[in-house]
All heavy atoms as a GROMACS GRO file, in nm:
protein
  605
    1MET      N    1  -8.740   7.494  16.932
    1MET     CA    2  -8.795   7.376  16.995
    1MET      C    3  -8.711   7.338  17.117
    1MET      O    4  -8.766   7.305  17.220
    1MET     CB    5  -8.798   7.260  16.896
    1MET     CG    6  -8.885   7.282  16.774
    1MET     SD    7  -9.058   7.300  16.809
    1MET     CE    8  -9.113   7.134  16.808
    2LEU      N    9  -8.580   7.338  17.104
    2LEU     CA   10  -8.494   7.304  17.216
    2LEU      C   11  -8.502   7.409  17.327
    2LEU      O   12  -8.513   7.376  17.444
    2LEU     CB   13  -8.348   7.289  17.171
    2LEU     CG   14  -8.314   7.161  17.098
    2LEU    CD1   15  -8.181   7.174  17.027
    2LEU    CD2   16  -8.313   7.043  17.193
    3GLU      N   17  -8.496   7.534  17.287
    3GLU     CA   18  -8.500   7.642  17.387
    3GLU      C   19  -8.632   7.645  17.461
    3GLU      O   20  -8.636   7.672  17.580
    3GLU     CB   21  -8.476   7.777  17.321
    3GLU     CG   22  -8.333   7.801  17.280
    3GLU     CD   23  -8.315   7.938  17.220
    3GLU    OE1   24  -8.375   7.963  17.112
    3GLU    OE2   25  -8.241   8.018  17.279
    4ALA      N   26  -8.741   7.617  17.393
    4ALA     CA   27  -8.874   7.622  17.454
    4ALA      C   28  -8.904   7.498  17.537
    4ALA      O   29  -9.003   7.495  17.608
    4ALA     CB   30  -8.980   7.638  17.344
    5GLY      N   31  -8.820   7.396  17.527
    5GLY     CA   32  -8.842   7.275  17.606
    5GLY      C   33  -8.934   7.174  17.540
    5GLY      O   34  -8.971   7.075  17.601
    6HIS      N   35  -8.973   7.198  17.413
    6HIS     CA   36  -9.058   7.101  17.343
    6HIS      C   37  -8.982   6.972  17.316
    6HIS      O   38  -9.041   6.865  17.308
    6HIS     CB   39  -9.109   7.159  17.211
    6HIS     CG   40  -9.199   7.277  17.228
    6HIS    ND1   41  -9.326   7.266  17.279
    6HIS    CD2   42  -9.179   7.408  17.204
    6HIS    CE1   43  -9.381   7.386  17.283
    6HIS    NE2   44  -9.293   7.474  17.239
    7ILE      N   45  -8.851   6.984  17.298
    7ILE     CA   46  -8.764   6.868  17.284
    7ILE      C   47  -8.668   6.873  17.402
    7ILE      O   48  -8.604   6.976  17.428
    7ILE     CB   49  -8.686   6.873  17.151
    7ILE    CG1   50  -8.783   6.867  17.033
    7ILE    CG2   51  -8.585   6.760  17.142
    7ILE    CD1   52  -8.719   6.884  16.898
    8GLY      N   53  -8.658   6.762  17.474
    8GLY     CA   54  -8.578   6.760  17.596
    8GLY      C   55  -8.430   6.776  17.574
    8GLY      O   56  -8.359   6.831  17.658
    9GLY      N   57  -8.379   6.730  17.461
    9GLY     CA   58  -8.237   6.739  17.435
    9GLY      C   59  -8.205   6.691  17.295
    9GLY      O   60  -8.288   6.632  17.228
   10ALA      N   61  -8.083   6.718  17.253
   10ALA     CA   62  -8.042   6.677  17.119
   10ALA      C   63  -7.894   6.646  17.120
   10ALA      O   64  -7.814   6.714  17.185
   10ALA     CB   65  -8.070   6.787  17.018
   11GLY      N   66  -7.857   6.541  17.048
   11GLY     CA   67  -7.718   6.509  17.020
   11GLY      C   68  -7.695   6.539  16.873
   11GLY      O   69  -7.760   6.481  16.788
   12LEU      N   70  -7.606   6.631  16.844
   12LEU     CA   71  -7.586   6.677  16.706
   12LEU      C   72  -7.448   6.639  16.655
   12LEU      O   73  -7.347   6.668  16.718
   12LEU     CB   74  -7.603   6.829  16.698
   12LEU     CG   75  -7.733   6.886  16.753
   12LEU    CD1   76  -7.730   7.038  16.750
   12LEU    CD2   77  -7.852   6.833  16.674
   13ASP      N   78  -7.446   6.572  16.540
   13ASP     CA   79  -7.321   6.539  16.474
   13ASP      C   80  -7.304   6.624  16.349
   13ASP      O   81  -7.193   6.646  16.303
   13ASP     CB   82  -7.320   6.390  16.437
   13ASP     CG   83  -7.192   6.349  16.367
   13ASP    OD1   84  -7.085   6.365  16.428
   13ASP    OD2   85  -7.199   6.303  16.253
   14VAL      N   86  -7.415   6.671  16.294
   14VAL     CA   87  -7.414   6.753  16.173
   14VAL      C   88  -7.495   6.879  16.203
   14VAL      O   89  -7.600   6.873  16.265
   14VAL     CB   90  -7.478   6.678  16.054
   14VAL    CG1   91  -7.483   6.766  15.931
   14VAL    CG2   92  -7.403   6.549  16.026
   15THR      N   93  -7.446   6.992  16.159
   15THR     CA   94  -7.517   7.118  16.180
   15THR      C   95  -7.520   7.197  16.050
   15THR      O   96  -7.446   7.169  15.957
   15THR     CB   97  -7.446   7.203  16.288
   15THR    OG1   98  -7.312   7.231  16.246
   15THR    CG2   99  -7.445   7.134  16.423
   16THR      N  100  -7.606   7.296  16.047
   16THR     CA  101  -7.609   7.391  15.937
   16THR      C  102  -7.590   7.529  15.997
   16THR      O  103  -7.672   7.570  16.079
   16THR     CB  104  -7.745   7.386  15.862
   16THR    OG1  105  -7.762   7.255  15.810
   16THR    CG2  106  -7.748   7.485  15.749
   17PRO      N  107  -7.485   7.598  15.966
   17PRO     CA  108  -7.378   7.559  15.875
   17PRO      C  109  -7.281   7.463  15.944
   17PRO      O  110  -7.284   7.444  16.065
   17PRO     CB  111  -7.309   7.692  15.843
   17PRO     CG  112  -7.329   7.774  15.967
   17PRO     CD  113  -7.465   7.733  16.020
   18GLU      N  114  -7.197   7.406  15.864
   18GLU     CA  115  -7.093   7.314  15.913
   18GLU      C  116  -6.959   7.371  15.868
   18GLU      O  117  -6.943   7.398  15.749
   18GLU     CB  118  -7.117   7.176  15.853
   18GLU     CG  119  -7.016   7.074  15.890
   18GLU     CD  120  -7.062   6.983  16.003
   18GLU    OE1  121  -7.181   6.974  16.033
   18GLU    OE2  122  -6.973   6.921  16.062
   19PRO      N  123  -6.866   7.396  15.955
   19PRO     CA  124  -6.872   7.375  16.099
   19PRO      C  125  -6.959   7.480  16.168
   19PRO      O  126  -6.978   7.590  16.116
   19PRO     CB  127  -6.727   7.386  16.145
   19PRO     CG  128  -6.662   7.474  16.044
   19PRO     CD  129  -6.735   7.447  15.913
   20LEU      N  130  -7.008   7.444  16.284
   20LEU     CA  131  -7.091   7.534  16.362
   20LEU      C  132  -7.007   7.653  16.410
   20LEU      O  133  -6.902   7.633  16.471
   20LEU     CB  134  -7.150   7.459  16.482
   20LEU     CG  135  -7.260   7.526  16.560
   20LEU    CD1  136  -7.382   7.552  16.472
   20LEU    CD2  137  -7.299   7.441  16.679
   21PRO      N  138  -7.050   7.776  16.383
   21PRO     CA  139  -6.972   7.892  16.423
   21PRO      C  140  -6.959   7.902  16.576
   21PRO      O  141  -7.050   7.862  16.649
   21PRO     CB  142  -7.052   8.011  16.369
   21PRO     CG  143  -7.154   7.956  16.277
   21PRO     CD  144  -7.172   7.813  16.312
   22PRO      N  145  -6.848   7.954  16.623
   22PRO     CA  146  -6.827   7.967  16.768
   22PRO      C  147  -6.934   8.047  16.838
   22PRO      O  148  -6.963   8.024  16.955
   22PRO     CB  149  -6.692   8.038  16.779
   22PRO     CG  150  -6.625   8.020  16.647
   22PRO     CD  151  -6.735   8.003  16.546
   23GLU      N  152  -6.999   8.141  16.767
   23GLU     CA  153  -7.101   8.224  16.832
   23GLU      C  154  -7.238   8.159  16.838
   23GLU      O  155  -7.332   8.214  16.896
   23GLU     CB  156  -7.112   8.361  16.762
   23GLU     CG  157  -7.156   8.356  16.618
   23GLU     CD  158  -7.043   8.334  16.517
   23GLU    OE1  159  -6.928   8.310  16.556
   23GLU    OE2  160  -7.073   8.340  16.398
   24SER      N  161  -7.253   8.040  16.784
   24SER     CA  162  -7.383   7.972  16.788
   24SER      C  163  -7.425   7.944  16.931
   24SER      O  164  -7.346   7.897  17.014
   24SER     CB  165  -7.377   7.840  16.710
   24SER     OG  166  -7.497   7.767  16.730
   25LYS      N  167  -7.552   7.971  16.961
   25LYS     CA  168  -7.602   7.947  17.096
   25LYS      C  169  -7.611   7.799  17.130
   25LYS      O  170  -7.621   7.762  17.246
   25LYS     CB  171  -7.736   8.017  17.117
   25LYS     CG  172  -7.844   7.977  17.021
   25LYS     CD  173  -7.968   8.062  17.045
   25LYS     CE  174  -8.063   8.050  16.928
   25LYS     NZ  175  -8.176   8.140  16.941
   26LEU      N  176  -7.606   7.712  17.027
   26LEU     CA  177  -7.611   7.568  17.053
   26LEU      C  178  -7.495   7.521  17.142
   26LEU      O  179  -7.510   7.429  17.221
   26LEU     CB  180  -7.608   7.489  16.921
   26LEU     CG  181  -7.733   7.497  16.836
   26LEU    CD1  182  -7.709   7.435  16.699
   26LEU    CD2  183  -7.850   7.428  16.905
   27TRP      N  184  -7.378   7.585  17.128
   27TRP     CA  185  -7.262   7.545  17.208
   27TRP      C  186  -7.288   7.556  17.358
   27TRP      O  187  -7.229   7.480  17.435
   27TRP     CB  188  -7.141   7.633  17.172
   27TRP     CG  189  -7.082   7.608  17.038
   27TRP    CD1  190  -7.080   7.693  16.932
   27TRP    CD2  191  -7.015   7.490  16.994
   27TRP    NE1  192  -7.016   7.636  16.825
   27TRP    CE2  193  -6.974   7.510  16.860
   27TRP    CE3  194  -6.985   7.367  17.054
   27TRP    CZ2  195  -6.905   7.414  16.787
   27TRP    CZ3  196  -6.916   7.272  16.981
   27TRP    CH2  197  -6.877   7.295  16.849
   28ASN      N  198  -7.370   7.649  17.400
   28ASN     CA  199  -7.390   7.674  17.543
   28ASN      C  200  -7.522   7.622  17.598
   28ASN      O  201  -7.554   7.646  17.714
   28ASN     CB  202  -7.380   7.825  17.571
   28ASN     CG  203  -7.240   7.876  17.541
   28ASN    OD1  204  -7.142   7.817  17.582
   28ASN    ND2  205  -7.232   7.984  17.466
   29MET      N  206  -7.598   7.550  17.516
   29MET     CA  207  -7.726   7.498  17.564
   29MET      C  208  -7.703   7.373  17.647
   29MET      O  209  -7.635   7.280  17.602
   29MET     CB  210  -7.820   7.470  17.446
   29MET     CG  211  -7.860   7.598  17.372
   29MET     SD  212  -7.967   7.566  17.231
   29MET     CE  213  -8.120   7.530  17.315
   30PRO      N  214  -7.757   7.367  17.768
   30PRO     CA  215  -7.733   7.252  17.855
   30PRO      C  216  -7.796   7.123  17.805
   30PRO      O  217  -7.755   7.014  17.846
   30PRO     CB  218  -7.794   7.295  17.989
   30PRO     CG  219  -7.896   7.398  17.953
   30PRO     CD  220  -7.843   7.468  17.830
   31ASN      N  221  -7.894   7.132  17.718
   31ASN     CA  222  -7.962   7.012  17.668
   31ASN      C  223  -7.914   6.971  17.529
   31ASN      O  224  -7.982   6.896  17.460
   31ASN     CB  225  -8.114   7.032  17.669
   31ASN     CG  226  -8.159   7.153  17.589
   31ASN    OD1  227  -8.080   7.242  17.557
   31ASN    ND2  228  -8.287   7.159  17.559
   32VAL      N  229  -7.796   7.019  17.488
   32VAL     CA  230  -7.741   6.986  17.357
   32VAL      C  231  -7.600   6.928  17.372
   32VAL      O  232  -7.518   6.983  17.446
   32VAL     CB  233  -7.736   7.111  17.265
   32VAL    CG1  234  -7.665   7.080  17.133
   32VAL    CG2  235  -7.876   7.162  17.238
   33ILE      N  236  -7.576   6.818  17.303
   33ILE     CA  237  -7.443   6.759  17.296
   33ILE      C  238  -7.400   6.768  17.150
   33ILE      O  239  -7.473   6.723  17.060
   33ILE     CB  240  -7.443   6.612  17.341
   33ILE    CG1  241  -7.482   6.603  17.487
   33ILE    CG2  242  -7.308   6.547  17.315
   33ILE    CD1  243  -7.506   6.461  17.535
   34ILE      N  244  -7.284   6.825  17.125
   34ILE     CA  245  -7.233   6.839  16.989
   34ILE      C  246  -7.108   6.753  16.978
   34ILE      O  247  -7.015   6.765  17.058
   34ILE     CB  248  -7.201   6.985  16.955
   34ILE    CG1  249  -7.328   7.069  16.966
   34ILE    CG2  250  -7.141   6.997  16.815
   34ILE    CD1  251  -7.307   7.217  16.954
   35THR      N  252  -7.108   6.665  16.878
   35THR     CA  253  -6.992   6.579  16.856
   35THR      C  254  -6.927   6.617  16.724
   35THR      O  255  -6.993   6.672  16.635
   35THR     CB  256  -7.034   6.430  16.852
   35THR    OG1  257  -7.126   6.410  16.745
   35THR    CG2  258  -7.097   6.388  16.982
   36PRO      N  259  -6.799   6.586  16.709
   36PRO     CA  260  -6.734   6.617  16.581
   36PRO      C  261  -6.792   6.529  16.471
   36PRO      O  262  -6.827   6.414  16.494
   36PRO     CB  263  -6.587   6.586  16.606
   36PRO     CG  264  -6.587   6.492  16.721
   36PRO     CD  265  -6.708   6.524  16.804
   37HIS      N  266  -6.799   6.582  16.352
   37HIS     CA  267  -6.858   6.511  16.239
   37HIS      C  268  -6.757   6.410  16.184
   37HIS      O  269  -6.706   6.423  16.074
   37HIS     CB  270  -6.900   6.611  16.133
   37HIS     CG  271  -6.976   6.550  16.019
   37HIS    ND1  272  -7.104   6.505  16.033
   37HIS    CD2  273  -6.940   6.525  15.893
   37HIS    CE1  274  -7.144   6.455  15.917
   37HIS    NE2  275  -7.046   6.466  15.830
   38VAL      N  276  -6.726   6.308  16.265
   38VAL     CA  277  -6.630   6.206  16.225
   38VAL      C  278  -6.682   6.066  16.254
   38VAL      O  279  -6.605   5.970  16.256
   38VAL     CB  280  -6.494   6.226  16.296
   38VAL    CG1  281  -6.428   6.355  16.254
   38VAL    CG2  282  -6.510   6.219  16.446
   39SER      N  283  -6.811   6.051  16.275
   39SER     CA  284  -6.864   5.921  16.315
   39SER      C  285  -6.843   5.814  16.209
   39SER      O  286  -6.840   5.696  16.240
   39SER     CB  287  -7.013   5.932  16.349
   39SER     OG  288  -7.085   5.969  16.234
   40GLY      N  289  -6.828   5.852  16.084
   40GLY     CA  290  -6.803   5.755  15.979
   40GLY      C  291  -6.656   5.728  15.959
   40GLY      O  292  -6.615   5.676  15.858
   41GLY      N  293  -6.575   5.762  16.058
   41GLY     CA  294  -6.431   5.749  16.047
   41GLY      C  295  -6.378   5.608  16.051
   41GLY      O  296  -6.258   5.586  16.048
   42MET      N  297  -6.467   5.509  16.058
   42MET     CA  298  -6.427   5.369  16.055
   42MET      C  299  -6.326   5.335  16.165
   42MET      O  300  -6.229   5.265  16.142
   42MET     CB  301  -6.368   5.330  15.919
   42MET     CG  302  -6.442   5.376  15.799
   42MET     SD  303  -6.615   5.324  15.801
   42MET     CE  304  -6.675   5.412  15.660
   43SER      N  305  -6.348   5.385  16.286
   43SER     CA  306  -6.254   5.358  16.394
   43SER      C  307  -6.257   5.212  16.438
   43SER      O  308  -6.160   5.163  16.494
   43SER     CB  309  -6.281   5.451  16.513
   43SER     OG  310  -6.414   5.430  16.560
   44LEU      N  311  -6.368   5.143  16.413
   44LEU     CA  312  -6.375   5.000  16.441
   44LEU      C  313  -6.378   4.924  16.310
   44LEU      O  314  -6.441   4.968  16.213
   44LEU     CB  315  -6.500   4.967  16.523
   44LEU     CG  316  -6.512   5.031  16.660
   44LEU    CD1  317  -6.647   4.998  16.722
   44LEU    CD2  318  -6.400   4.983  16.751
   45GLU      N  319  -6.315   4.811  16.307
   45GLU     CA  320  -6.309   4.732  16.184
   45GLU      C  321  -6.448   4.696  16.131
   45GLU      O  322  -6.471   4.693  16.010
   45GLU     CB  323  -6.230   4.604  16.212
   45GLU     CG  324  -6.158   4.551  16.092
   45GLU     CD  325  -6.063   4.439  16.130
   45GLU    OE1  326  -5.964   4.468  16.200
   45GLU    OE2  327  -6.090   4.326  16.090
   46ILE      N  328  -6.542   4.672  16.223
   46ILE     CA  329  -6.676   4.629  16.182
   46ILE      C  330  -6.761   4.745  16.128
   46ILE      O  331  -6.861   4.723  16.063
   46ILE     CB  332  -6.747   4.560  16.300
   46ILE    CG1  333  -6.870   4.486  16.252
   46ILE    CG2  334  -6.780   4.659  16.410
   46ILE    CD1  335  -6.934   4.397  16.356
   47THR      N  336  -6.720   4.870  16.153
   47THR     CA  337  -6.802   4.985  16.115
   47THR      C  338  -6.837   4.986  15.967
   47THR      O  339  -6.952   5.006  15.930
   47THR     CB  340  -6.731   5.117  16.153
   47THR    OG1  341  -6.700   5.114  16.292
   47THR    CG2  342  -6.818   5.236  16.124
   48LEU      N  343  -6.738   4.966  15.880
   48LEU     CA  344  -6.764   4.968  15.737
   48LEU      C  345  -6.864   4.861  15.698
   48LEU      O  346  -6.956   4.886  15.620
   48LEU     CB  347  -6.635   4.950  15.658
   48LEU     CG  348  -6.649   4.954  15.506
   48LEU    CD1  349  -6.713   5.084  15.459
   48LEU    CD2  350  -6.514   4.935  15.439
   49ASP      N  351  -6.852   4.741  15.755
   49ASP     CA  352  -6.947   4.634  15.725
   49ASP      C  353  -7.088   4.672  15.768
   49ASP      O  354  -7.184   4.648  15.695
   49ASP     CB  355  -6.906   4.503  15.794
   49ASP     CG  356  -6.782   4.441  15.732
   49ASP    OD1  357  -6.752   4.471  15.615
   49ASP    OD2  358  -6.717   4.362  15.802
   50LEU      N  359  -7.102   4.732  15.886
   50LEU     CA  360  -7.234   4.771  15.935
   50LEU      C  361  -7.296   4.879  15.847
   50LEU      O  362  -7.414   4.873  15.813
   50LEU     CB  363  -7.226   4.820  16.080
   50LEU     CG  364  -7.190   4.713  16.183
   50LEU    CD1  365  -7.166   4.778  16.319
   50LEU    CD2  366  -7.297   4.607  16.192
   51ILE      N  367  -7.216   4.978  15.810
   51ILE     CA  368  -7.266   5.086  15.725
   51ILE      C  369  -7.306   5.032  15.589
   51ILE      O  370  -7.413   5.064  15.537
   51ILE     CB  371  -7.160   5.198  15.712
   51ILE    CG1  372  -7.143   5.270  15.846
   51ILE    CG2  373  -7.199   5.298  15.602
   51ILE    CD1  374  -7.026   5.366  15.849
   52ALA      N  375  -7.220   4.949  15.530
   52ALA     CA  376  -7.251   4.894  15.398
   52ALA      C  377  -7.375   4.805  15.404
   52ALA      O  378  -7.461   4.813  15.315
   52ALA     CB  379  -7.131   4.814  15.346
   53HIS      N  380  -7.389   4.724  15.509
   53HIS     CA  381  -7.504   4.636  15.524
   53HIS      C  382  -7.634   4.718  15.531
   53HIS      O  383  -7.732   4.687  15.463
   53HIS     CB  384  -7.489   4.548  15.647
   53HIS     CG  385  -7.607   4.464  15.677
   53HIS    ND1  386  -7.638   4.350  15.606
   53HIS    CD2  387  -7.704   4.478  15.769
   53HIS    CE1  388  -7.748   4.297  15.653
   53HIS    NE2  389  -7.792   4.372  15.753
   54LYS      N  390  -7.633   4.823  15.613
   54LYS     CA  391  -7.753   4.907  15.626
   54LYS      C  392  -7.785   4.978  15.495
   54LYS      O  393  -7.900   4.988  15.454
   54LYS     CB  394  -7.738   5.009  15.739
   54LYS     CG  395  -7.753   4.948  15.874
   54LYS     CD  396  -7.755   5.053  15.982
   54LYS     CE  397  -7.768   4.984  16.115
   54LYS     NZ  398  -7.867   5.039  16.198
   55PHE      N  399  -7.682   5.029  15.427
   55PHE     CA  400  -7.706   5.097  15.301
   55PHE      C  401  -7.769   5.003  15.199
   55PHE      O  402  -7.866   5.038  15.133
   55PHE     CB  403  -7.575   5.154  15.246
   55PHE     CG  404  -7.591   5.208  15.105
   55PHE    CD1  405  -7.651   5.330  15.084
   55PHE    CD2  406  -7.550   5.134  14.996
   55PHE    CE1  407  -7.669   5.380  14.956
   55PHE    CE2  408  -7.566   5.182  14.867
   55PHE     CZ  409  -7.626   5.305  14.847
   56ILE      N  410  -7.714   4.882  15.188
   56ILE     CA  411  -7.767   4.785  15.091
   56ILE      C  412  -7.911   4.749  15.126
   56ILE      O  413  -7.998   4.741  15.038
   56ILE     CB  414  -7.677   4.661  15.085
   56ILE    CG1  415  -7.544   4.699  15.019
   56ILE    CG2  416  -7.744   4.547  15.009
   56ILE    CD1  417  -7.435   4.596  15.034
   57LYS      N  418  -7.941   4.729  15.256
   57LYS     CA  419  -8.076   4.696  15.297
   57LYS      C  420  -8.173   4.810  15.264
   57LYS      O  421  -8.279   4.789  15.206
   57LYS     CB  422  -8.084   4.663  15.445
   57LYS     CG  423  -8.225   4.625  15.487
   57LYS     CD  424  -8.243   4.629  15.636
   57LYS     CE  425  -8.382   4.595  15.680
   57LYS     NZ  426  -8.492   4.647  15.601
   58TYR      N  427  -8.136   4.932  15.300
   58TYR     CA  428  -8.224   5.046  15.276
   58TYR      C  429  -8.240   5.074  15.127
   58TYR      O  430  -8.348   5.113  15.082
   58TYR     CB  431  -8.175   5.170  15.349
   58TYR     CG  432  -8.186   5.161  15.500
   58TYR    CD1  433  -8.103   5.235  15.583
   58TYR    CD2  434  -8.278   5.076  15.562
   58TYR    CE1  435  -8.113   5.227  15.721
   58TYR    CE2  436  -8.287   5.067  15.699
   58TYR     CZ  437  -8.205   5.143  15.778
   58TYR     OH  438  -8.215   5.134  15.913
   59LEU      N  439  -8.135   5.055  15.049
   59LEU     CA  440  -8.146   5.073  14.905
   59LEU      C  441  -8.244   4.970  14.847
   59LEU      O  442  -8.330   5.003  14.766
   59LEU     CB  443  -8.010   5.060  14.838
   59LEU     CG  444  -8.008   5.076  14.687
   59LEU    CD1  445  -8.061   5.214  14.645
   59LEU    CD2  446  -7.867   5.053  14.633
   60GLY      N  447  -8.233   4.845  14.894
   60GLY     CA  448  -8.326   4.741  14.850
   60GLY      C  449  -8.470   4.773  14.888
   60GLY      O  450  -8.563   4.753  14.810
   61ASP      N  451  -8.488   4.824  15.010
   61ASP     CA  452  -8.623   4.865  15.055
   61ASP      C  453  -8.678   4.976  14.965
   61ASP      O  454  -8.794   4.973  14.925
   61ASP     CB  455  -8.619   4.915  15.200
   61ASP     CG  456  -8.598   4.802  15.300
   61ASP    OD1  457  -8.611   4.685  15.262
   61ASP    OD2  458  -8.568   4.834  15.417
   62TYR      N  459  -8.594   5.073  14.934
   62TYR     CA  460  -8.636   5.185  14.850
   62TYR      C  461  -8.675   5.136  14.710
   62TYR      O  462  -8.781   5.171  14.658
   62TYR     CB  463  -8.523   5.289  14.841
   62TYR     CG  464  -8.552   5.402  14.746
   62TYR    CD1  465  -8.639   5.504  14.782
   62TYR    CD2  466  -8.494   5.405  14.620
   62TYR    CE1  467  -8.667   5.608  14.695
   62TYR    CE2  468  -8.522   5.509  14.532
   62TYR     CZ  469  -8.608   5.610  14.570
   62TYR     OH  470  -8.636   5.712  14.483
   63ILE      N  471  -8.591   5.055  14.651
   63ILE     CA  472  -8.617   5.004  14.515
   63ILE      C  473  -8.745   4.921  14.513
   63ILE      O  474  -8.823   4.928  14.418
   63ILE     CB  475  -8.497   4.923  14.464
   63ILE    CG1  476  -8.379   5.019  14.437
   63ILE    CG2  477  -8.532   4.845  14.338
   63ILE    CD1  478  -8.247   4.949  14.411
   64SER      N  479  -8.769   4.844  14.620
   64SER     CA  480  -8.887   4.757  14.626
   64SER      C  481  -9.013   4.830  14.670
   64SER      O  482  -9.120   4.772  14.673
   64SER     CB  483  -8.860   4.641  14.722
   64SER     OG  484  -8.750   4.565  14.677
   65GLY      N  485  -8.998   4.956  14.710
   65GLY     CA  486  -9.114   5.033  14.753
   65GLY      C  487  -9.156   5.004  14.897
   65GLY      O  488  -9.264   5.045  14.939
   66ARG      N  489  -9.069   4.935  14.973
   66ARG     CA  490  -9.102   4.908  15.114
   66ARG      C  491  -9.077   5.032  15.198
   66ARG      O  492  -8.989   5.112  15.169
   66ARG     CB  493  -9.018   4.791  15.166
   66ARG     CG  494  -9.055   4.657  15.106
   66ARG     CD  495  -8.983   4.543  15.175
   66ARG     NE  496  -8.840   4.546  15.154
   66ARG     CZ  497  -8.776   4.480  15.057
   66ARG    NH1  498  -8.844   4.408  14.970
   66ARG    NH2  499  -8.646   4.488  15.046
   67GLU      N  500  -9.154   5.045  15.304
   67GLU     CA  501  -9.140   5.160  15.394
   67GLU      C  502  -9.016   5.141  15.481
   67GLU      O  503  -8.985   5.032  15.526
   67GLU     CB  504  -9.264   5.171  15.484
   67GLU     CG  505  -9.266   5.299  15.564
   67GLU     CD  506  -9.398   5.321  15.634
   67GLU    OE1  507  -9.502   5.292  15.574
   67GLU    OE2  508  -9.395   5.366  15.749
   68PHE      N  509  -8.944   5.250  15.503
   68PHE     CA  510  -8.827   5.245  15.590
   68PHE      C  511  -8.869   5.227  15.735
   68PHE      O  512  -8.974   5.278  15.777
   68PHE     CB  513  -8.744   5.372  15.576
   68PHE     CG  514  -8.680   5.390  15.441
   68PHE    CD1  515  -8.702   5.502  15.366
   68PHE    CD2  516  -8.597   5.292  15.389
   68PHE    CE1  517  -8.644   5.520  15.242
   68PHE    CE2  518  -8.537   5.307  15.265
   68PHE     CZ  519  -8.561   5.420  15.192
   69PRO      N  520  -8.787   5.161  15.816
   69PRO     CA  521  -8.826   5.134  15.954
   69PRO      C  522  -8.823   5.258  16.045
   69PRO      O  523  -8.891   5.262  16.146
   69PRO     CB  524  -8.723   5.031  16.001
   69PRO     CG  525  -8.606   5.049  15.912
   69PRO     CD  526  -8.661   5.098  15.781
   70HIS      N  527  -8.746   5.358  16.011
   70HIS     CA  528  -8.731   5.476  16.098
   70HIS      C  529  -8.762   5.601  16.018
   70HIS      O  530  -8.674   5.667  15.964
   70HIS     CB  531  -8.590   5.483  16.155
   70HIS     CG  532  -8.546   5.357  16.221
   70HIS    ND1  533  -8.598   5.314  16.340
   70HIS    CD2  534  -8.459   5.262  16.183
   70HIS    CE1  535  -8.542   5.200  16.372
   70HIS    NE2  536  -8.458   5.165  16.278
   71ILE      N  537  -8.889   5.637  16.014
   71ILE     CA  538  -8.934   5.752  15.936
   71ILE      C  539  -8.956   5.872  16.027
   71ILE      O  540  -9.012   5.859  16.135
   71ILE     CB  541  -9.066   5.719  15.862
   71ILE    CG1  542  -9.048   5.602  15.767
   71ILE    CG2  543  -9.122   5.840  15.790
   71ILE    CD1  544  -8.958   5.631  15.649
   72VAL      N  545  -8.910   5.988  15.983
   72VAL     CA  546  -8.933   6.111  16.058
   72VAL      C  547  -9.076   6.156  16.029
   72VAL      O  548  -9.119   6.164  15.915
   72VAL     CB  549  -8.834   6.221  16.015
   72VAL    CG1  550  -8.870   6.355  16.078
   72VAL    CG2  551  -8.692   6.181  16.050
   73ASP      N  552  -9.151   6.185  16.136
   73ASP     CA  553  -9.287   6.236  16.122
   73ASP      C  554  -9.278   6.388  16.110
   73ASP      O  555  -9.258   6.458  16.208
   73ASP     CB  556  -9.370   6.196  16.244
   73ASP     CG  557  -9.514   6.245  16.235
   73ASP    OD1  558  -9.548   6.325  16.146
   73ASP    OD2  559  -9.594   6.201  16.320
   74ARG      N  560  -9.291   6.437  15.989
   74ARG     CA  561  -9.275   6.581  15.965
   74ARG      C  562  -9.384   6.664  16.030
   74ARG      O  563  -9.365   6.781  16.058
   74ARG     CB  564  -9.268   6.609  15.815
   74ARG     CG  565  -9.141   6.553  15.756
   74ARG     CD  566  -9.135   6.575  15.608
   74ARG     NE  567  -9.023   6.501  15.553
   74ARG     CZ  568  -8.930   6.553  15.476
   74ARG    NH1  569  -8.936   6.679  15.443
   74ARG    NH2  570  -8.832   6.479  15.433
   75ASN      N  571  -9.500   6.605  16.057
   75ASN     CA  572  -9.607   6.679  16.124
   75ASN      C  573  -9.575   6.705  16.270
   75ASN      O  574  -9.609   6.810  16.323
   75ASN     CB  575  -9.741   6.604  16.111
   75ASN     CG  576  -9.792   6.600  15.969
   75ASN    OD1  577  -9.773   6.695  15.894
   75ASN    ND2  578  -9.851   6.489  15.930
   76SER      N  579  -9.508   6.611  16.335
   76SER     CA  580  -9.472   6.632  16.475
   76SER      C  581  -9.331   6.689  16.487
   76SER      O  582  -9.284   6.714  16.596
   76SER     CB  583  -9.482   6.501  16.554
   76SER     OG  584  -9.391   6.406  16.504
   77GLU      N  585  -9.265   6.708  16.374
   77GLU     CA  586  -9.132   6.771  16.366
   77GLU      C  587  -9.022   6.690  16.432
   77GLU      O  588  -8.922   6.744  16.476
   77GLU     CB  589  -9.137   6.913  16.421
   77GLU     CG  590  -9.232   7.002  16.343
   77GLU     CD  591  -9.236   7.144  16.392
   77GLU    OE1  592  -9.167   7.177  16.490
   77GLU    OE2  593  -9.309   7.222  16.332
   78TYR      N  594  -9.036   6.558  16.436
   78TYR     CA  595  -8.925   6.472  16.480
   78TYR      C  596  -8.946   6.333  16.430
   78TYR      O  597  -9.048   6.295  16.380
   78TYR     CB  598  -8.908   6.473  16.631
   78TYR     CG  599  -9.022   6.417  16.711
   78TYR    CD1  600  -9.024   6.280  16.741
   78TYR    CD2  601  -9.125   6.497  16.756
   78TYR    CE1  602  -9.129   6.228  16.815
   78TYR    CE2  603  -9.230   6.444  16.828
   78TYR     CZ  604  -9.231   6.311  16.858
   78TYR     OH  605  -9.333   6.258  16.931
   0.00000   0.00000   0.00000
């Protein structure tokens, strides 16, 4: 999808496999940004509160049967 131009670009924090092997073509793609998988490192004091708040909200939505606000459309592949 990225190579064919169907998706303009991607920012990747997690890959399969992890870590991404040095020979992966993703490293050299101009429309791909790869970040280290450390975003949950709690570098800001508020980060843990934000993560916990979102988790509690989404867990409550799941238990109550409410639809999540950001659903991936598997038919359009994004």
